[in-house]
N, C-alpha and C positions, 0 to 999 in steps of 0.2 A: 849316226846321230841324225834325227829328223831336222831338216832345215825349215826355216820360217820365212814366209813372204808376207809383206804388208802392202795392200793395194789401196791407194787413195781413190776416192770416187767410186767405191765398190757397189753403190746402190744405183749407178748409172748404166748406160747401154754397154759400154766396153768393160768397165771395172768389174762387173759381176761375172763376166765370162773369163776375164783374166784370173780372178780369184778362184773360180771353179777349176780352171785348167791346172793350176798349181796344186789344188786340193786333190784332184784325180790322180796326180802323179806322186802322191804320198807326202806332200809338204804340209806343214801346219800353215794354213792360209787364212789370214785375218784381213778384213776389209775396213775401210773407214767411209763415213758418209755424213752429210749434214742433215739428211732426212731419210725416210724409208729404212730406218735402222732395225736390224734383226740380230740382237745380241744372242750369243757371244761372238758369232762369226763376223758381224759388222758392228764396229764401235763408232759412237758419235765423235766427230772431229770437225772443228772449223779450221780448215787448212790455212786460213789467213792469220790465225792466232799462233804466233811462233812458240809461245810457252806451251800451249796445248799440243802442238806438233812434237816438240821435244819430249814432252811427257809420254806421248803415245809411243814414240820410238823406244824410250827407256822401259816402258811396260811390256811391249810386245817383243822387243829385242830381236828384230828381224835380220836375216842375212841379206835380203834384198827388199827394196821398196820400188814398186811400179807406180809411177805418178800419173794416174789417169784423170784426176780431178782437174777441171778446167772450164772456162767459158768457151764452148766450142761452137757457138751459134753466131755466124758472121753478122747478122742483122743486129743482134744484141750488142756485140762488140762495137759496131759502128755507132749505135745509139748512145752507148756509155763507155767510151774508151778508157776513162780513168778506172772504172770498176773492173774492166777487162784486164787492164795492166796490173792491177793489184792482185788479181787471182792468177793470171797466166804468167806473170813475170816475178813480182815481189815474193809471193808465197813459194814459188818454185825455187827462187834463190835461197830463201830461208830454209826450205826443206833440204836442199843440197848441202848447205852449210852444216846442218844438224846431222845429216847422214854421213857425210865425209868425215866429220869430227869423230864419229863413232865407228868408222871403218865399214860402213854399210854400203853395198852396191845400190846405185840409183839408176833406174831406167825411166827416162823422161819421154812420155808419149807426145809426139808432135804431129805435124800435118803436112800434106803435100801443098797446102796453100802458102807455104813459105816461098814458093816459086811463082813467077809471073804467069806461067801458063800460056805465053804467047805462041801462036801457031808456028810450028817448025822447031821449037826448042826441045820438046820432050823426045825421048825419056831423060829424066834428070838423074844423074849419079849423085852419090853421097857428097862428093866434093864440088858439085855444081854450085855456081854462085846464086844465092837466094835473092829474090826481088819480090816481096809480098805485094799483092794487088789491093789488099784491104787491111783494115785494122786487126781483124782476127789473125790473119797470117803474120802481120807485123808483131803482134804481142806474143805469138807462139815462137817466132824467131828470136825475139828478145829473151824469152824464157830459155830457149836453147843456149843462147850466148851466156846467160846468167849462170846456168848450172855447169856449163863447161868451164867457165871462168873460175868458179869456185874450185873445181877439181884441179885446174892448172895452177892456181896460186898455192894450193895445198900439196902440189906434186903428188896427187892421188891417182896413180896410173891404173887404168881399167876399173875405176870406181864410179864413173858417171858415163852413161851411154844414152844417146838420143835415138829414138826409133820413130821415124816418120811413117805415117799411114794415110790412106785416102779416105773417101767417104765410106762409112761403115753401116752394116745392117746385121740383124740378129734378133734373137728373142728379147722382148722388152715389155714393160708394163704398159707404156703409152706409145702409140705409133709416132707421136711427135718427137720422141726421143731420138729418132733416126730420120734423116732426110730421105732415106730409101723406104723404110717402113711406112712413112706417112703417105707415100704415093699409093700404097694399097688401100689405105683409108680413104684417100681422095677418089679412088676408083669406085668404091662403094657409095660415097657421097654423091658422085655423078649420076648414079642410078636414080636418085631422088629428084634430080633437077627437072622441072617441068618445061614444056615448050615455051620459048620466048624469054626464059631466064638466062642470064649470062653463063657461058660455059667456063669450066675450070681451065685455066691456062697453065701449061707445063713447058718448061724449057726444052728446046730441041737444038741447042747449040753446043753447050759445054760437054766435052767427053769425060765421063766418069768411070771409075774402076771400082765398083762396089765390092767391098771385102768383108767377109764374115768375122764377127767379133770372136767366135770360137777359135778361128785360125790365128788371129792376132794374139789371143791368150796363149796358144801353144807356142808361138814364136817368142813371146816374152819369157816363157818358162825355159825354152831352149837357150835363149841368150843368157839368162841368169845362170843356168848350169855351166855354160861355156866360160863366162867371166868369173865365176866363183871356183872354177877348177884349179886346184893348187898347182897342177902341172903346167898351167898357162901363166903363172905368176911372173915369169921373166919375159913374156911375149907382149909386145905392144899391140893391143887389140884396137880396132876402129872405135872412134868415139861417136860416129854418126852412121846409122844404118837405115835402109829403106825396106819396107814390106808392102806388097800390094797383090791383088788378084790381077789376072789378065782379061777379065770380063769387061770389055769396053762398050759403053752405051751411054746415050743421053738419057735424061730423065723421061723424056717422051718414049724412048725405046724401052725403058724399064716398065712404063705403064702398058706398053704393047705386050710385053711378056706376061705381066700380071693379068691382063685382060684375057689372054690366051689360056693361062692356067685356070682362071676362074670361070671361063666361058661367058664373060660379060662384054657388052658392047662399049665402045669408046666414043659414042655419039656426043656426049656432053663434056668431053675433054678435047682441047685443041692444042697443037704444038705451036710454040712461039719462039722467036729469036729475040734476044735481049737488046735494049737500047744501049747506045754507046755511053750515055749518061743515065744510069739506072735511077729510078725515082727514089729508091731507098738509100742511095748513096753507097751501096756495097757492090763493088766490081767483082764479078765472078770470072776466074781464069778460064781459058778455052781448053787447055790440055796440060795437066800436071802429072802425067804418067811417071811413076817412079821406077828406077832401075834397081833390081834386087840382086845384082851380080855379087855384091860384096857379102851379103848374107850367104849366098851359095858357096862362095869361096871359103867361108868359115865352116861349111858343112851343115848349115841350118836348113831344114826342109822348108821350101817355099811353096809347096803345093797348097792349093786353096779349094774350098768347097765350090762345086758347080752351082751357079746362081739359080738356075731354073729348077734343078733337082732339090736344092735346099728348100725353096719356097713351096714346091709341090708337097714336100713332106710336112712343112710347117702348117700349111692350111688343110692338109688331108685330101689333096686333090690327086687322086690316083686313077682318074679316068683315062 
């Protein structure tokens, strides 16, 4: 019997690749989105509307829901924490309640920003104590707690799992959809800056671990297979998992890689260190590296795309 996956936020950076990886593996894979809808593969859904959400679950009748829809922009969350909490926490709780009530597996996509990222603390294990440095991380942590609480109260073993991931990159419609892709766009913008104009400033402090959305999609699929396996029904599986690449670099170092690939100068981009009290009010952690050992113990492949190789292929730079 063909299994069905429902992917929220499927018109976004991560969701579209998650949906694609299930589809390539032979699943019926249906996405939801608020905009950029391409029926019948992606259906319109306002995830904040509980009745709409329940109706979508009943119509699609999935075996698994991968919840990618979120406000994942730290500055936006800081500017409007109430809206961020409504999407990242309240709608996640409602989705979990609806999924658990129907016996559907829920994979909740979370972030490495649930951790403080203070120097010397990483790598963080799945059981490490969270301490979010900003509103984005706090609302994603509260979302985690909400969905896990729903499963706990319903005694729904192996029916809700949290997957934390770091900064993501991959194919997308707009560079701004990814905090990595946008750096390639800034590199091109820098070529148009004239002498005497301000340079583009790029962070050279925080250590990031850019991870390809295709790889995250594959891991979501493998987690779904594992947690839906009837042979694992009596086994207590982990409720929180971590996935990341091991490509460690600052955003400035990412720009250096891009400049090398494209054969472009970095004259109009300059590295900067952040202020202790950032002007936008959003504190960025130093190092939130995630430990993937629990996934490995479960037999899930944690190999990731090579950053430089993927980008060479993406831009057609074969020199």
